[in-house]
Kinemage of the C-alpha trace (Angstrom):
@kinemage 1
@onewidth
@group {chain A} dominant
@subgroup {mainchain}
@vectorlist {calphas} color= white
{ca unk a 1} P 37.317 -8.927 18.719
{ca unk a 2} L 36.508 -9.852 22.309
{ca unk a 3} L 33.193 -7.996 22.039
{ca unk a 4} L 32.479 -9.675 18.693
{ca unk a 5} L 33.147 -13.162 20.057
{ca unk a 6} L 30.881 -12.495 23.010
{ca unk a 7} L 28.055 -11.311 20.746
{ca unk a 8} L 28.555 -14.225 18.362
{ca unk a 9} L 28.225 -16.763 21.171
{ca unk a 10} L 25.119 -15.006 22.475
{ca unk a 11} L 23.404 -14.723 19.097
{ca unk a 12} L 24.360 -17.863 17.221
{ca unk a 13} L 24.004 -20.004 20.307
{ca unk a 14} L 20.426 -18.846 20.690
{ca unk a 15} L 19.141 -19.318 17.140
{ca unk a 16} L 15.930 -21.317 17.045
{ca unk a 17} L 14.214 -23.088 14.188
{ca unk a 18} L 11.269 -21.340 12.570
{ca unk a 19} L 8.366 -21.253 14.981
{ca unk a 20} L 4.624 -21.162 14.418
{ca unk a 21} L 2.664 -18.114 15.401
{ca unk a 22} L 0.332 -19.969 17.750
{ca unk a 23} L 2.901 -22.381 19.148
{ca unk a 24} L 5.596 -19.913 20.149
{ca unk a 25} L 6.463 -19.663 23.831
{ca unk a 26} L 8.735 -17.192 25.562
{ca unk a 27} L 12.134 -18.263 26.783
{ca unk a 28} L 12.597 -18.536 30.518
{ca unk a 29} L 15.270 -15.857 30.410
{ca unk a 30} L 13.687 -12.414 30.674
{ca unk a 31} L 14.562 -9.926 27.932
{ca unk a 32} L 15.270 -6.274 28.562
{ca unk a 33} L 14.301 -5.246 25.018
{ca unk a 34} L 12.654 -7.220 22.216
{ca unk a 35} L 12.991 -5.925 18.655
{ca unk a 36} L 10.500 -7.442 16.197
{ca unk a 37} L 11.026 -6.763 12.515
{ca unk a 38} L 9.641 -7.418 9.037
{ca unk a 39} L 10.579 -6.375 5.501
{ca unk a 40} L 9.199 -6.426 1.966
{ca unk a 41} L 5.614 -7.184 2.936
{ca unk a 42} L 4.438 -6.318 -0.606
{ca unk a 43} L 0.753 -5.879 0.246
{ca unk a 44} L 0.444 -9.499 1.419
{ca unk a 45} L -2.681 -8.907 3.506
{ca unk a 46} L -3.978 -12.477 3.165
{ca unk a 47} L -1.943 -15.678 3.581
{ca unk a 48} L -0.548 -17.266 0.447
{ca unk a 49} L -3.230 -19.449 -1.181
{ca unk a 50} L -3.224 -23.211 -0.743
{ca unk a 51} L -2.192 -23.813 -4.350
{ca unk a 52} L 0.788 -26.091 -3.897
{ca unk a 53} L 3.270 -23.222 -4.026
{ca unk a 54} L 6.337 -23.075 -1.764
{ca unk a 55} L 4.733 -20.536 0.590
{ca unk a 56} L 1.169 -21.838 0.642
{ca unk a 57} L -0.660 -21.048 3.854
{ca unk a 58} L 2.055 -18.725 5.139
{ca unk a 59} L 1.855 -15.046 6.005
{ca unk a 60} L -1.214 -12.882 6.348
{ca unk a 61} L -1.578 -9.757 8.457
{ca unk a 62} L -4.181 -11.165 10.866
{ca unk a 63} L -1.841 -14.015 11.779
{ca unk a 64} L 1.109 -11.662 12.098
{ca unk a 65} L -0.923 -9.434 14.387
{ca unk a 66} L -1.595 -12.425 16.647
{ca unk a 67} L 2.117 -13.349 16.710
{ca unk a 68} L 2.972 -9.787 17.709
{ca unk a 69} L 0.206 -9.695 20.330
{ca unk a 70} L 1.461 -12.916 21.941
{ca unk a 71} L 5.054 -11.703 22.080
{ca unk a 72} L 4.035 -8.349 23.514
{ca unk a 73} L 2.082 -10.095 26.250
{ca unk a 74} L 5.237 -11.961 27.333
{ca unk a 75} L 8.069 -9.486 26.667
{ca unk a 76} L 9.200 -6.595 28.832
{ca unk a 77} L 9.691 -3.911 26.174
{ca unk a 78} L 8.929 -4.331 22.447
{ca unk a 79} L 9.971 -2.275 19.429
{ca unk a 80} L 8.278 -3.189 16.113
{ca unk a 81} L 10.085 -2.097 12.918
{ca unk a 82} L 9.902 -2.626 9.147
{ca unk a 83} L 12.554 -2.182 6.441
{ca unk a 84} L 10.371 -1.044 3.552
{ca unk a 85} L 8.441 -2.170 0.470
{ca unk a 86} L 5.141 -2.247 2.287
{ca unk a 87} L 3.392 -1.583 -1.048
{ca unk a 88} L 2.867 -3.531 -4.271
{ca unk a 89} L 2.344 -7.216 -4.929
{ca unk a 90} L -1.365 -8.027 -4.511
{ca unk a 91} L -4.660 -6.494 -5.734
{ca unk a 92} L -5.041 -4.747 -2.367
{ca unk a 93} L -2.436 -2.243 -3.510
{ca unk a 94} L -3.904 -1.903 -6.994
{ca unk a 95} L -7.344 -1.173 -5.567
{ca unk a 96} L -6.525 0.894 -2.471
{ca unk a 97} L -3.040 2.292 -3.102
{ca unk a 98} L -1.579 1.245 0.273
{ca unk a 99} L -4.383 2.385 2.564
{ca unk a 100} L -5.222 -1.137 3.793
{ca unk a 101} L -1.604 -2.007 4.518
{ca unk a 102} L -0.904 1.150 6.523
{ca unk a 103} L -4.131 0.921 8.510
{ca unk a 104} L -3.407 -2.700 9.463
{ca unk a 105} L 0.197 -1.936 10.387
{ca unk a 106} L -1.069 0.933 12.530
{ca unk a 107} L -3.397 -1.467 14.332
{ca unk a 108} L -0.427 -3.801 14.922
{ca unk a 109} L 1.438 -0.943 16.566
{ca unk a 110} L 4.461 -0.543 14.303
{ca unk a 111} L 6.907 1.941 15.803
{ca unk a 112} L 8.806 2.936 12.650
{ca unk a 113} L 9.173 1.979 8.976
{ca unk a 114} L 11.625 3.037 6.297
{ca unk a 115} L 10.843 3.660 2.628
{ca unk a 116} L 11.344 1.012 -0.021
{ca unk a 117} L 11.445 1.662 -3.751
{ca unk a 118} L 7.908 0.297 -4.192
{ca unk a 119} L 6.526 3.010 -1.934
{ca unk a 120} L 6.931 5.232 -5.030
{ca unk a 121} L 4.962 2.994 -7.415
{ca unk a 122} L 2.031 5.421 -7.445
{ca unk a 123} L 4.331 8.415 -7.558
{ca unk a 124} L 5.080 11.063 -4.970
{ca unk a 125} L 1.437 12.132 -4.863
{ca unk a 126} L 0.338 8.532 -4.313
{ca unk a 127} L 2.698 8.086 -1.379
{ca unk a 128} L 1.734 11.431 0.109
{ca unk a 129} L -1.967 10.547 -0.085
{ca unk a 130} L -1.423 7.397 1.987
{ca unk a 131} L 0.658 8.899 4.808
{ca unk a 132} L -2.360 9.960 6.913
{ca unk a 133} L -3.314 6.279 7.235
{ca unk a 134} L -0.078 5.532 9.155
{ca unk a 135} L 0.079 6.386 12.846
{ca unk a 136} L 3.788 5.507 12.841
{ca unk a 137} L 6.655 7.497 11.297
{ca unk a 138} L 8.415 6.688 8.046
{ca unk a 139} L 12.115 7.301 8.749
{ca unk a 140} L 14.576 8.025 5.950
{ca unk a 141} L 17.990 9.678 6.208
{ca unk a 142} L 19.439 9.651 2.692
{ca unk a 143} L 16.611 10.959 0.504
{ca unk a 144} L 16.348 14.710 -0.050
{ca unk a 145} L 12.684 15.662 -0.524
{ca unk a 146} L 13.272 19.425 -0.363
{ca unk a 147} L 12.190 19.961 -3.981
{ca unk a 148} L 9.005 17.914 -3.658
{ca unk a 149} L 5.640 18.065 -1.905
{ca unk a 150} L 7.029 15.538 0.602
{ca unk a 151} L 9.452 18.067 2.059
{ca unk a 152} L 9.483 17.808 5.884
{ca unk a 153} L 7.177 14.776 5.813
{ca unk a 154} L 9.873 12.356 7.031
{ca unk a 155} L 12.360 12.426 9.889
{ca unk a 156} L 15.933 11.158 9.406
{ca unk a 157} L 15.829 9.292 12.716
{ca unk a 158} L 13.758 8.679 15.805
{ca unk a 159} L 14.800 7.963 19.390
{ca unk a 160} L 12.781 5.499 21.462
{ca unk a 161} L 12.923 5.037 25.226
{ca unk a 162} L 12.075 1.477 26.197
{ca unk a 163} L 12.410 0.937 29.909
{ca unk a 164} L 15.900 2.143 30.753
{ca unk a 165} L 17.210 1.710 27.206
{ca unk a 166} L 17.459 4.497 24.651
{ca unk a 167} L 17.364 3.248 21.046
{ca unk a 168} L 18.183 5.399 18.045
{ca unk a 169} L 16.676 4.284 14.723
{ca unk a 170} L 17.541 5.733 11.312
{ca unk a 171} L 16.574 4.692 7.799
{ca unk a 172} L 18.441 4.239 4.523
{ca unk a 173} L 16.843 3.896 1.093
{ca unk a 174} L 18.164 2.402 -2.115
{ca unk a 175} L 19.041 4.463 -5.201
{ca unk a 176} L 15.721 4.824 -7.026
{ca unk a 177} L 17.358 5.414 -10.401
{ca unk a 178} L 16.775 2.335 -12.553
{ca unk a 179} L 14.327 0.791 -10.077
{ca unk a 180} L 11.529 3.338 -10.282
{ca unk a 181} L 10.417 5.273 -13.345
{ca unk a 182} L 11.853 8.772 -13.035
{ca unk a 183} L 8.489 10.576 -13.303
{ca unk a 184} L 7.308 8.655 -10.219
{ca unk a 185} L 10.052 9.886 -7.890
{ca unk a 186} L 10.681 13.188 -9.640
{ca unk a 187} L 12.990 15.478 -7.701
{ca unk a 188} L 13.734 13.086 -4.850
{ca unk a 189} L 17.514 13.084 -4.518
{ca unk a 190} L 19.455 10.018 -3.361
{ca unk a 191} L 22.418 10.684 -1.051
{ca unk a 192} L 25.332 8.284 -0.570
{ca unk a 193} L 24.286 6.200 2.464
{ca unk a 194} L 27.806 5.691 3.873
{ca unk a 195} L 28.528 9.283 4.985
{ca unk a 196} L 24.873 9.665 5.986
{ca unk a 197} L 25.113 6.576 8.202
{ca unk a 198} L 28.294 7.895 9.833
{ca unk a 199} L 26.531 11.168 10.555
{ca unk a 200} L 23.513 9.344 11.994
{ca unk a 201} L 25.677 7.208 14.283
{ca unk a 202} L 27.473 10.286 15.580
{ca unk a 203} L 24.194 12.122 16.130
{ca unk a 204} L 22.465 9.234 17.901
{ca unk a 205} L 25.466 8.459 20.111
{ca unk a 206} L 25.574 12.142 21.082
{ca unk a 207} L 21.970 11.716 22.234
{ca unk a 208} L 23.163 8.900 24.553
{ca unk a 209} L 21.556 6.084 22.571
{ca unk a 210} L 22.711 2.718 23.871
{ca unk a 211} L 21.598 0.930 20.706
{ca unk a 212} L 21.819 2.289 17.162
{ca unk a 213} L 19.556 0.534 14.646
{ca unk a 214} L 19.518 1.058 10.883
{ca unk a 215} L 16.371 0.252 8.909
{ca unk a 216} L 17.904 -0.443 5.516
{ca unk a 217} L 16.358 -0.994 2.108
{ca unk a 218} L 19.777 -1.227 0.443
{ca unk a 219} L 19.780 -5.017 0.071
{ca unk a 220} L 21.733 -7.688 1.917
{ca unk a 221} L 24.674 -8.380 -0.430
{ca unk a 222} L 25.594 -8.090 -4.131
{ca unk a 223} L 28.281 -9.639 -6.318
{ca unk a 224} L 29.352 -6.234 -7.673
{ca unk a 225} L 30.501 -3.190 -5.733
{ca unk a 226} L 27.001 -1.880 -5.095
{ca unk a 227} L 26.385 -0.634 -1.559
{ca unk a 228} L 24.620 -3.216 0.592
{ca unk a 229} L 23.986 -3.933 4.245
{ca unk a 230} L 27.166 -5.974 4.397
{ca unk a 231} L 29.291 -3.221 2.852
{ca unk a 232} L 27.641 -0.612 5.049
{ca unk a 233} L 28.571 -2.581 8.175
{ca unk a 234} L 32.132 -2.988 6.899
{ca unk a 235} L 32.535 0.747 6.272
{ca unk a 236} L 30.549 2.394 9.087
{ca unk a 237} L 31.420 1.807 12.720
{ca unk a 238} L 28.883 2.154 15.498
{ca unk a 239} L 25.745 0.555 14.058
{ca unk a 240} L 24.602 -2.202 16.414
{ca unk a 241} L 21.853 -3.690 14.242
{ca unk a 242} L 20.935 -3.450 10.562
{ca unk a 243} L 17.413 -4.640 9.768
{ca unk a 244} L 17.511 -5.202 6.027
{ca unk a 245} L 15.167 -5.427 3.089
{ca unk a 246} L 14.922 -5.275 -0.719
{ca unk a 247} L 16.707 -8.533 -1.629
{ca unk a 248} L 14.074 -10.801 0.015
{ca unk a 249} L 16.870 -12.685 1.762
{ca unk a 250} L 15.902 -15.486 4.154
{ca unk a 251} L 18.794 -15.499 6.603
{ca unk a 252} L 18.962 -18.646 8.709
{ca unk a 253} L 20.833 -16.647 11.302
{ca unk a 254} L 21.921 -13.020 11.595
{ca unk a 255} L 25.337 -12.128 10.244
{ca unk a 256} L 28.000 -10.389 12.307
{ca unk a 257} L 30.271 -7.968 10.454
{ca unk a 258} L 33.222 -6.058 11.912
{ca unk a 259} L 33.933 -2.466 10.956
{ca unk a 260} L 37.607 -1.413 10.529
{ca unk a 261} L 37.440 -0.087 14.094
{ca unk a 262} L 36.281 -3.496 15.358
{ca unk a 263} L 32.651 -2.623 16.115
{ca unk a 264} L 30.477 -5.701 15.545
{ca unk a 265} L 27.270 -5.041 13.610
{ca unk a 266} L 24.443 -7.565 13.489
{ca unk a 267} L 22.580 -7.852 10.153
{ca unk a 268} L 19.252 -9.614 9.768
{ca unk a 269} L 16.600 -9.985 7.065
{ca unk a 270} L 13.581 -12.310 7.133
{ca unk a 271} L 12.544 -12.901 3.531
{ca unk a 272} L 9.432 -11.190 2.247
{ca unk a 273} L 5.615 -11.070 2.296
{ca unk a 274} L 5.315 -11.341 6.067
{ca unk a 275} L 6.188 -15.039 6.027
{ca unk a 276} L 8.494 -14.502 8.993
{ca unk a 277} L 8.806 -12.049 11.845
{ca unk a 278} L 12.347 -11.503 13.070
{ca unk a 279} L 12.912 -11.322 16.812
{ca unk a 280} L 16.036 -10.101 18.581
{ca unk a 281} L 16.093 -10.034 22.380
{ca unk a 282} L 18.620 -7.814 24.101
{ca unk a 283} L 19.574 -8.724 27.659
{ca unk a 284} L 21.894 -7.221 30.231
{ca unk a 285} L 25.365 -8.714 30.300
{ca unk a 286} L 27.678 -9.022 33.292
{ca unk a 287} L 28.424 -5.344 32.744
{ca unk a 288} L 25.105 -3.584 33.405
{ca unk a 289} L 25.774 -1.217 30.484
{ca unk a 290} L 26.314 -4.098 28.077
{ca unk a 291} L 23.384 -5.399 26.021
{ca unk a 292} L 23.747 -8.782 24.344
{ca unk a 293} L 21.403 -10.034 21.590
{ca unk a 294} L 19.783 -13.393 20.977
{ca unk a 295} L 17.782 -14.042 17.825
{ca unk a 296} L 14.817 -16.136 16.713
{ca unk a 297} L 12.725 -16.331 13.556
{ca unk a 298} L 8.977 -16.633 13.995
{ca unk a 299} L 7.130 -18.169 11.031
{ca unk a 300} L 3.647 -16.770 10.446
{ca unk a 301} L 1.314 -19.720 9.944
{ca unk a 302} L -1.536 -21.560 11.631
């Protein structure tokens, strides 16, 4: 509980209002590691049209790229991650099948992405055809592709070295049954994410990772007993950060959840369509081995 209180003060005391892409300025306190994250981009290459809608003028990949470029120019070490559903939602996907999205994300320098259910909207063959356009890995731990043409195409996790920090990142996908037509995902087998996550934590800690990050497309929270980011954090100890997707949840601030063993897990999700970019800065605490997070939300607009 002491660790949780310390993290809560660090995170919730540092929440900022949504910031514009061109008006954002770095804090005076230097970060050791900056994690930038998005989710559920849904092929939103252009900003939302100026049609009077609630998101008019927001988003767009060119603007997001400029936000990321500015932050990279000011931060010490940056890790750029996405929690899935890159595909589907605008004519860009209908016309090009995901090629444009993956090429633009590659230009932005994404480090890792997990799979959302909409990555299967053109079937296994459609997803496989687009993978060469991504110069970043898709990471997924709880899908078994062994009986498909995608066997050995995805890693369950990836370890990143940023400065003197080792970060382990693994991915979890949602049960495709009922969300995707069965012929589109075929023999892809869904595995219960809770034991998989426990295995991933153990594996990444054995590799001396100081931070363990889960890219999750399970969804933030549900009213029924369905597995979600919140339930995952309650049941699996050792995950430091869950970057969520699927439910298009605009969190005003990250949520802290304690596992039964008392490990505090930070959960964040930043809506959909690239409207926001999440930012979490980790800094050294009084104990040099201790990393404490502070969070901001960066709105992508003019």
